[in-house]
N, C-alpha and C positions, 0 to 999 in steps of 0.2 A: 417566655415568649420569644421565637425564635427571629432573628434579625434577618431581613431581606438582604440579597446582593444588591447591590448601589452601581447605579451608572451615572457618573459625573462627567463622562466624555462620549463624542459621538464620532464614529468613524466613517467617513464618506465613502460612497460606493466608488470602487476601484482603487480604494487606498486599505483594504484589509483582504485576507484569503479566506478563512473557514469560520464559520460561526457555529456554535453548539447548540443553537435552538433559533427559533422565528418567534416573531410577534407580527399579528395582523392588525393593521389599524386605518381607520377610515381617514379620508381627506380632512376632515376636523380634528380628529385625535393625532394626526402627525404634527399638530402645533402644539408644544408642550414645553413646559418647564420642570414642574414636579409633579409627579403622578406615580402610583403603584399599578403596574401592568402585570398581565398573566401571560406567559410565552405560550407557544405551541403545546408544549409538554406539560401544561398545567403549573409549571414553576412560577412562584411570583418574584418580582424584582422592582425596586424603587429606581425611579429616574430622578435625579435632582441635580439638574443643570444650572449654570451660573445665569443664563437667561433663557428666555423663550426662543426655542429652535424650530425652524420648519425642516420636516424629515422626509426624503424622498425614498421611493421604492428603492430598495438595495443599500440605504445606509445601513448602519448597525451600533447599537450600544456598547460600549466598551465596559463591562463589568469591572470593579475593582479586584476582583480573582483573576482577571485576565480574560475571561470569556467574552465572546461576542454574540449578540442577539441581533438577529436580521430584521430589519423593518420590510415588512411585505404590505403593500397597498391593497386595502381591501376592494372587492368587487363591489361596485356601487351603481345604482340605477343612474344613466346617463341619457341624454339628449344630444344626437349628433345632429348638427345643422349644417347644412351646404348650400352653395349658392353662388353666384356669379360676383357678389358684392361681399365677401367675406369681412372686408375693412369695417364696412358701414354696419354690418351685422353685428360685429364684435364691440364696436361703439355703444349700440343699443344694449347690449347685454352687460357692458361694463356700467353703462349708466345706472343699472339696476344692482350694482355691486355683487353680482352672481359670479362666483369662480368659474373661469373659462379655460380649459386648456386650446390653444390655438395650434392648429396643424395645418400643412398646406392648402387640404382640400376641405378641411371641415373645421367646426368648432364644437367642443366637447363640454357640456356644461351639466350641473347637478340639477336634479329634479328636486324642488323644494317644496313639501306637501302643504307649506304654511303661506309661501307667496309663490302660488305656481306662474309660469310663464306664460302670458296671455298670447295664445297662439294667433289670435284675430289682431292684437296691439301690433306684432312683428310680421304679421300677415304670410305666417308659414303655411305652404300648401302641403296637404298631407299625402300626396302620391298614392291614393287607393287605401290608405289608412283610414278608419274613423276619425271625424274631427274630434280633437280633445284627448285623443287615445294618445298615451305615452308608452314607448318601447324603453325596456330596461336593458337591452343588451349593449355593450359597448361599440360593436361593430354595425349597429343598424343605421340606416339611413334613409329612413323613413320619412323624415321631415326635411322640407326644402324651402328655402327662403324665395318668396314670390318675386318673380321678376318685376321690375318696372316701379318698385316702392321708394 
């Protein structure tokens, strides 16, 4: 049995130069401590960190042989929520313990097929989209928080 290259360290974005490979990971998969991963080239490697880490797009695993494997954030279905009262909307989303990326003009949240966000509960208007229809593109702004809630 061949021993896999191992990563015990993470090089944070902006603190490394050239990666020999990439690994694409979902939001959930970017929280890890010990796991076998497969890089874009098909090569496997073992991640064995001292404690659980949260990885960002652009971080890299430093393998014991010196090579770097860049972390690429996977494209995932997201819901873009915009409106006049983003702090209040963010509070409602946070109350559901839903991962939320806060931007100046919108909130990006994951689509959870097991516990879908109730658009009537948040009073999200669909601006011409069929009610209950979830767009999956990152830049879609089809859903808007209802005014006056």
